[in-house]
C-alpha positions in Angstrom: 112.4 106.2 122.2 110.5 103.7 124.1 107.0 104.4 122.6 108.1 105.0 119.0 106.6 102.4 116.6 109.3 102.9 114.0 112.1 102.5 116.7 110.4 99.2 117.7 110.2 98.1 114.0 113.8 99.1 113.3 115.0 97.2 116.3 113.0 94.0 115.6 110.6 94.4 118.5 107.6 94.7 116.2 107.8 92.4 113.1 107.8 93.9 109.6 108.3 92.7 106.1 111.9 93.9 105.6 113.1 94.4 102.1 116.6 95.7 103.1 118.5 96.1 106.4 121.9 97.3 107.4 123.5 98.9 110.5 121.9 102.3 109.8 118.5 101.7 108.3 115.7 99.4 107.1 113.4 99.4 104.1 110.0 97.8 104.8 106.7 97.3 103.0 104.1 99.9 104.0 101.1 98.2 105.7 98.8 100.7 104.1 100.1 101.0 100.5 99.2 104.0 98.5 100.6 102.6 95.2 101.3 99.1 93.7 104.7 99.3 95.4 105.0 101.3 98.6 108.0 101.0 100.9 109.3 103.0 103.9 113.0 103.7 104.4 113.6 104.2 108.1 116.8 105.0 110.0 117.4 102.9 113.1 118.4 105.9 115.1 115.5 108.1 116.2 115.1 111.4 114.5 111.8 113.3 114.4 111.9 114.4 110.8 114.1 115.0 107.8 115.1 118.5 109.1 116.4 117.0 112.4 118.1 114.1 110.6 119.9 116.4 108.1 121.0 118.8 110.9 122.2 116.1 113.3 123.3 113.2 111.1 123.8 114.2 107.5 125.9 111.1 106.9 122.8 108.9 107.7 120.7 110.9 105.3 123.3 110.5 102.6 123.5 106.8 103.3 119.8 106.4 103.1 119.5 108.0 99.7 122.6 106.1 98.5 120.9 102.8 99.5 117.6 103.9 97.8 119.5 104.6 94.6 121.4 101.3 94.8 118.3 99.2 95.5 115.7 100.9 93.3 115.8 98.3 90.6 115.6 95.4 93.1 112.6 97.0 94.7 110.8 97.3 91.4 111.3 100.9 90.6 113.1 100.5 87.2 110.6 102.9 85.5 110.7 105.5 88.3 109.3 106.2 91.7 108.1 109.0 93.9 110.1 109.8 97.1 108.2 111.6 99.8 108.8 112.5 103.5 106.2 114.3 105.5 107.2 116.9 108.1 105.0 118.2 110.9 101.3 118.5 111.3 100.6 120.5 108.2 102.7 118.0 106.2 100.6 115.2 107.6 103.4 113.4 109.4 101.6 110.6 111.2 104.7 109.0 113.0 107.2 111.4 114.5 110.2 109.3 113.3 111.7 110.2 109.9 110.5 107.8 107.3 110.9 108.1 103.5 108.0 106.8 101.4 109.0 105.1 98.1 106.1 104.7 95.8 105.8 103.3 92.3 105.3 100.1 90.3 102.7 101.9 88.2 102.1 105.3 86.7 101.3 107.6 89.6 98.9 110.4 89.6 100.4 113.8 88.8 98.5 115.2 91.7 100.6 115.2 94.9 98.9 114.0 98.1 
């Protein structure tokens, strides 16, 4: 999509602090961190949300979670992390391109959101 900020970031049009990249996805530092460590895992192909991604490209979704599992220690999540994706207006999805929040590096609140 021409006006999607995450498409532009994933394709290198907008610079980001990349922690990981392959042919299907990137992991970047969140510019508005909500925890000591806060990254976003973003597929390079545009999908609105996790429901669209899982329906249309389950192999990409599986790949993304495999990479997250493989890279968790390198990213600083040895003691655990919170994995979140927002869907739709009521789920407070601010960018209509699937992105998976990875939060940790400290003890997180038990309250969600």
